[in-house]
mmCIF file as gemmi writes it, N, C-alpha and C atoms, coordinates in Angstrom:
data_model
loop_
_atom_site.group_PDB
_atom_site.id
_atom_site.type_symbol
_atom_site.label_atom_id
_atom_site.label_alt_id
_atom_site.label_comp_id
_atom_site.label_asym_id
_atom_site.label_entity_id
_atom_site.label_seq_id
_atom_site.pdbx_PDB_ins_code
_atom_site.Cartn_x
_atom_site.Cartn_y
_atom_site.Cartn_z
_atom_site.occupancy
_atom_site.B_iso_or_equiv
_atom_site.pdbx_formal_charge
_atom_site.auth_seq_id
_atom_site.auth_asym_id
_atom_site.pdbx_PDB_model_num
ATOM 1 N N . PHE Axp A 1 ? 73.222 105.116 193.168 1 0 ? 1 A 1
ATOM 2 C CA . PHE Axp A 1 ? 73.319 105.503 191.727 1 0 ? 1 A 1
ATOM 3 C C . PHE Axp A 1 ? 72.178 106.308 191.249 1 0 ? 1 A 1
ATOM 4 N N . GLY Axp A 2 ? 70.998 106.428 192.001 1 0 ? 2 A 1
ATOM 5 C CA . GLY Axp A 2 ? 69.957 107.118 191.689 1 0 ? 2 A 1
ATOM 6 C C . GLY Axp A 2 ? 70.039 108.435 191.06 1 0 ? 2 A 1
ATOM 7 N N . TRP Axp A 3 ? 70.82 109.325 191.999 1 0 ? 3 A 1
ATOM 8 C CA . TRP Axp A 3 ? 71.047 110.899 191.569 1 0 ? 3 A 1
ATOM 9 C C . TRP Axp A 3 ? 72.038 110.571 190.309 1 0 ? 3 A 1
ATOM 10 N N . LEU Axp A 4 ? 72.889 109.853 190.182 1 0 ? 4 A 1
ATOM 11 C CA . LEU Axp A 4 ? 73.669 109.836 188.956 1 0 ? 4 A 1
ATOM 12 C C . LEU Axp A 4 ? 72.715 109.52 187.725 1 0 ? 4 A 1
ATOM 13 N N . LYS Axp A 5 ? 71.875 108.742 187.849 1 0 ? 5 A 1
ATOM 14 C CA . LYS Axp A 5 ? 71.197 108.401 186.816 1 0 ? 5 A 1
ATOM 15 C C . LYS Axp A 5 ? 70.1 109.533 186.246 1 0 ? 5 A 1
ATOM 16 N N . THR Axp A 6 ? 69.456 110.157 187.358 1 0 ? 6 A 1
ATOM 17 C CA . THR Axp A 6 ? 68.554 111.08 186.943 1 0 ? 6 A 1
ATOM 18 C C . THR Axp A 6 ? 69.148 112.509 186.751 1 0 ? 6 A 1
ATOM 19 N N . VAL Axp A 7 ? 69.947 112.9 187.747 1 0 ? 7 A 1
ATOM 20 C CA . VAL Axp A 7 ? 70.512 114.291 187.699 1 0 ? 7 A 1
ATOM 21 C C . VAL Axp A 7 ? 71.742 114.369 186.858 1 0 ? 7 A 1
ATOM 22 N N . GLY Axp A 8 ? 72.62 113.19 187.063 1 0 ? 8 A 1
ATOM 23 C CA . GLY Axp A 8 ? 74.026 113.289 186.784 1 0 ? 8 A 1
ATOM 24 C C . GLY Axp A 8 ? 74.249 112.868 185.278 1 0 ? 8 A 1
ATOM 25 N N . LEU Axp A 9 ? 73.271 112.772 184.53 1 0 ? 9 A 1
ATOM 26 C CA . LEU Axp A 9 ? 73.477 112.584 182.987 1 0 ? 9 A 1
ATOM 27 C C . LEU Axp A 9 ? 74.051 111.174 182.936 1 0 ? 9 A 1
ATOM 28 N N . ARG Axp A 10 ? 73.687 110.128 183.703 1 0 ? 10 A 1
ATOM 29 C CA . ARG Axp A 10 ? 74.325 108.691 183.552 1 0 ? 10 A 1
ATOM 30 C C . ARG Axp A 10 ? 73.241 107.78 182.876 1 0 ? 10 A 1
ATOM 31 N N . ARG Axp A 11 ? 72.037 108.207 182.553 1 0 ? 11 A 1
ATOM 32 C CA . ARG Axp A 11 ? 71 107.357 182.144 1 0 ? 11 A 1
ATOM 33 C C . ARG Axp A 11 ? 71.33 106.811 180.817 1 0 ? 11 A 1
ATOM 34 N N . LYS Axp A 12 ? 71.742 107.597 179.925 1 0 ? 12 A 1
ATOM 35 C CA . LYS Axp A 12 ? 72.063 107.082 178.631 1 0 ? 12 A 1
ATOM 36 C C . LYS Axp A 12 ? 73.35 107.861 178.194 1 0 ? 12 A 1
ATOM 37 N N . VAL Axp A 13 ? 74.48 107.003 178.299 1 0 ? 13 A 1
ATOM 38 C CA . VAL Axp A 13 ? 75.88 107.601 178.08 1 0 ? 13 A 1
ATOM 39 C C . VAL Axp A 13 ? 75.871 107.59 176.496 1 0 ? 13 A 1
ATOM 40 N N . LYS Axp A 14 ? 76.506 108.919 175.991 1 0 ? 14 A 1
ATOM 41 C CA . LYS Axp A 14 ? 76.725 109.324 174.725 1 0 ? 14 A 1
ATOM 42 C C . LYS Axp A 14 ? 77.872 108.915 174.032 1 0 ? 14 A 1
ATOM 43 N N . LEU Axp A 15 ? 78.942 108.693 175.457 1 0 ? 15 A 1
ATOM 44 C CA . LEU Axp A 15 ? 80.361 108.465 174.838 1 0 ? 15 A 1
ATOM 45 C C . LEU Axp A 15 ? 80.515 107.167 174.733 1 0 ? 15 A 1
ATOM 46 N N . ARG Axp A 16 ? 81.674 106.801 173.995 1 0 ? 16 A 1
ATOM 47 C CA . ARG Axp A 16 ? 82.18 105.364 173.809 1 0 ? 16 A 1
ATOM 48 C C . ARG Axp A 16 ? 83.464 105.218 174.209 1 0 ? 16 A 1
ATOM 49 N N . GLY Axp A 17 ? 83.765 103.952 174.696 1 0 ? 17 A 1
ATOM 50 C CA . GLY Axp A 17 ? 85.214 103.761 175.321 1 0 ? 17 A 1
ATOM 51 C C . GLY Axp A 17 ? 85.103 103.733 176.839 1 0 ? 17 A 1
ATOM 52 N N . VAL Axp A 18 ? 86.166 102.857 177.187 1 0 ? 18 A 1
ATOM 53 C CA . VAL Axp A 18 ? 86.007 102.485 178.53 1 0 ? 18 A 1
ATOM 54 C C . VAL Axp A 18 ? 86.649 103.786 179.429 1 0 ? 18 A 1
ATOM 55 N N . GLN Axp A 19 ? 87.718 104.352 178.858 1 0 ? 19 A 1
ATOM 56 C CA . GLN Axp A 19 ? 88.237 105.587 179.443 1 0 ? 19 A 1
ATOM 57 C C . GLN Axp A 19 ? 87.269 106.914 179.485 1 0 ? 19 A 1
ATOM 58 N N . ARG Axp A 20 ? 86.591 107.028 178.261 1 0 ? 20 A 1
ATOM 59 C CA . ARG Axp A 20 ? 85.676 108.24 178.452 1 0 ? 20 A 1
ATOM 60 C C . ARG Axp A 20 ? 84.453 107.882 179.313 1 0 ? 20 A 1
ATOM 61 N N . VAL Axp A 21 ? 84.015 106.844 179.384 1 0 ? 21 A 1
ATOM 62 C CA . VAL Axp A 21 ? 82.864 106.534 180.342 1 0 ? 21 A 1
ATOM 63 C C . VAL Axp A 21 ? 83.302 106.47 181.67 1 0 ? 21 A 1
ATOM 64 N N . GLY Axp A 22 ? 84.539 106.213 181.984 1 0 ? 22 A 1
ATOM 65 C CA . GLY Axp A 22 ? 85.117 106.07 183.282 1 0 ? 22 A 1
ATOM 66 C C . GLY Axp A 22 ? 85.278 107.485 183.612 1 0 ? 22 A 1
ATOM 67 N N . TRP Axp A 23 ? 85.657 108.291 182.798 1 0 ? 23 A 1
ATOM 68 C CA . TRP Axp A 23 ? 85.948 109.643 183.224 1 0 ? 23 A 1
ATOM 69 C C . TRP Axp A 23 ? 84.638 110.373 183.476 1 0 ? 23 A 1
ATOM 70 N N . LEU Axp A 24 ? 83.548 110.134 182.977 1 0 ? 24 A 1
ATOM 71 C CA . LEU Axp A 24 ? 82.322 110.694 182.966 1 0 ? 24 A 1
ATOM 72 C C . LEU Axp A 24 ? 81.727 110.304 184.395 1 0 ? 24 A 1
ATOM 73 N N . PHE Axp A 25 ? 81.885 109.082 184.653 1 0 ? 25 A 1
ATOM 74 C CA . PHE Axp A 25 ? 81.456 108.663 185.981 1 0 ? 25 A 1
ATOM 75 C C . PHE Axp A 25 ? 82.236 109.236 187.257 1 0 ? 25 A 1
ATOM 76 N N . THR Axp A 26 ? 83.725 109.43 186.924 1 0 ? 26 A 1
ATOM 77 C CA . THR Axp A 26 ? 84.218 110.059 188.073 1 0 ? 26 A 1
ATOM 78 C C . THR Axp A 26 ? 83.852 111.478 188.132 1 0 ? 26 A 1
ATOM 79 N N . PHE Axp A 27 ? 83.634 112.119 187.024 1 0 ? 27 A 1
ATOM 80 C CA . PHE Axp A 27 ? 83.163 113.746 187.019 1 0 ? 27 A 1
ATOM 81 C C . PHE Axp A 27 ? 81.649 113.466 187.72 1 0 ? 27 A 1
ATOM 82 N N . ALA Axp A 28 ? 80.74 112.97 187.374 1 0 ? 28 A 1
ATOM 83 C CA . ALA Axp A 28 ? 79.357 112.89 187.94 1 0 ? 28 A 1
ATOM 84 C C . ALA Axp A 28 ? 79.535 112.729 189.391 1 0 ? 28 A 1
ATOM 85 N N . ALA Axp A 29 ? 80.343 111.688 189.722 1 0 ? 29 A 1
ATOM 86 C CA . ALA Axp A 29 ? 80.559 111.49 191.234 1 0 ? 29 A 1
ATOM 87 C C . ALA Axp A 29 ? 81.045 112.445 192.113 1 0 ? 29 A 1
ATOM 88 N N . ALA Axp A 30 ? 81.996 113.387 191.527 1 0 ? 30 A 1
ATOM 89 C CA . ALA Axp A 30 ? 82.565 114.405 192.182 1 0 ? 30 A 1
ATOM 90 C C . ALA Axp A 30 ? 81.599 115.524 192.115 1 0 ? 30 A 1
ATOM 91 N N . VAL Axp A 31 ? 80.863 115.651 191.166 1 0 ? 31 A 1
ATOM 92 C CA . VAL Axp A 31 ? 79.77 116.807 191.378 1 0 ? 31 A 1
ATOM 93 C C . VAL Axp A 31 ? 78.725 116.367 192.5 1 0 ? 31 A 1
ATOM 94 N N . TYR Axp A 32 ? 78.47 115.076 192.481 1 0 ? 32 A 1
ATOM 95 C CA . TYR Axp A 32 ? 77.602 114.62 193.493 1 0 ? 32 A 1
ATOM 96 C C . TYR Axp A 32 ? 78.061 114.948 195.003 1 0 ? 32 A 1
ATOM 97 N N . ASN Axp A 33 ? 79.136 114.579 194.982 1 0 ? 33 A 1
ATOM 98 C CA . ASN Axp A 33 ? 79.926 115.046 196.333 1 0 ? 33 A 1
ATOM 99 C C . ASN Axp A 33 ? 79.947 116.449 196.612 1 0 ? 33 A 1
ATOM 100 N N . LEU Axp A 34 ? 80.256 117.452 195.629 1 0 ? 34 A 1
ATOM 101 C CA . LEU Axp A 34 ? 80.136 118.757 196.085 1 0 ? 34 A 1
ATOM 102 C C . LEU Axp A 34 ? 78.757 119.21 196.242 1 0 ? 34 A 1
ATOM 103 N N . VAL Axp A 35 ? 77.563 118.692 195.757 1 0 ? 35 A 1
ATOM 104 C CA . VAL Axp A 35 ? 76.209 118.9 195.991 1 0 ? 35 A 1
ATOM 105 C C . VAL Axp A 35 ? 76.013 118.655 197.509 1 0 ? 35 A 1
ATOM 106 N N . ARG Axp A 36 ? 76.397 117.383 197.608 1 0 ? 36 A 1
ATOM 107 C CA . ARG Axp A 36 ? 76.179 116.833 199.047 1 0 ? 36 A 1
ATOM 108 C C . ARG Axp A 36 ? 76.854 117.448 200.033 1 0 ? 36 A 1
ATOM 109 N N . MET Axp A 37 ? 78.197 118.092 199.874 1 0 ? 37 A 1
ATOM 110 C CA . MET Axp A 37 ? 78.981 118.889 200.981 1 0 ? 37 A 1
ATOM 111 C C . MET Axp A 37 ? 78.175 120.082 201.111 1 0 ? 37 A 1
ATOM 112 N N . ARG Axp A 38 ? 77.633 120.804 199.84 1 0 ? 38 A 1
ATOM 113 C CA . ARG Axp A 38 ? 77.067 121.887 200.155 1 0 ? 38 A 1
ATOM 114 C C . ARG Axp A 38 ? 75.684 121.827 200.961 1 0 ? 38 A 1
ATOM 115 N N . ASN Axp A 39 ? 74.931 120.892 200.922 1 0 ? 39 A 1
ATOM 116 C CA . ASN Axp A 39 ? 73.885 120.447 201.822 1 0 ? 39 A 1
ATOM 117 C C . ASN Axp A 39 ? 74.249 120.304 203.196 1 0 ? 39 A 1
ATOM 118 N N . LEU Axp A 40 ? 75.173 119.598 203.359 1 0 ? 40 A 1
ATOM 119 C CA . LEU Axp A 40 ? 75.772 119.263 204.571 1 0 ? 40 A 1
ATOM 120 C C . LEU Axp A 40 ? 76.09 120.695 205.5 1 0 ? 40 A 1
ATOM 121 N N . VAL Axp A 41 ? 76.825 121.602 204.768 1 0 ? 41 A 1
ATOM 122 C CA . VAL Axp A 41 ? 77.158 122.7 205.272 1 0 ? 41 A 1
ATOM 123 C C . VAL Axp A 41 ? 76.033 123.705 205.614 1 0 ? 41 A 1
ATOM 124 N N . GLU Axp A 42 ? 74.744 123.544 204.658 1 0 ? 42 A 1
ATOM 125 C CA . GLU Axp A 42 ? 73.723 124.444 204.933 1 0 ? 42 A 1
ATOM 126 C C . GLU Axp A 42 ? 72.912 123.81 206.158 1 0 ? 42 A 1
ATOM 127 N N . THR Axp A 43 ? 72.933 122.628 206.429 1 0 ? 43 A 1
ATOM 128 C CA . THR Axp A 43 ? 72.246 122.1 207.58 1 0 ? 43 A 1
ATOM 129 C C . THR Axp A 43 ? 72.913 122.248 208.898 1 0 ? 43 A 1
ATOM 130 N N . THR Axp A 44 ? 74.537 122.469 208.853 1 0 ? 44 A 1
ATOM 131 C CA . THR Axp A 44 ? 75.031 122.538 210.108 1 0 ? 44 A 1
ATOM 132 C C . THR Axp A 44 ? 75.217 124.047 210.657 1 0 ? 44 A 1
ATOM 133 N N . THR Axp A 45 ? 74.974 124.919 209.822 1 0 ? 45 A 1
ATOM 134 C CA . THR Axp A 45 ? 75.042 126.328 210.011 1 0 ? 45 A 1
ATOM 135 C C . THR Axp A 45 ? 73.802 126.876 210.412 1 0 ? 45 A 1
């Protein structure tokens, strides 16, 4: 969760409600996976 808190805007959530916060978490996790995949592709080529 370190990346999500520092870079993924999850340190202080400005949204209210379970659905909105859940959506924000899912979105931040998907972005993290995209960044991770980009870094993995760069190291293998």
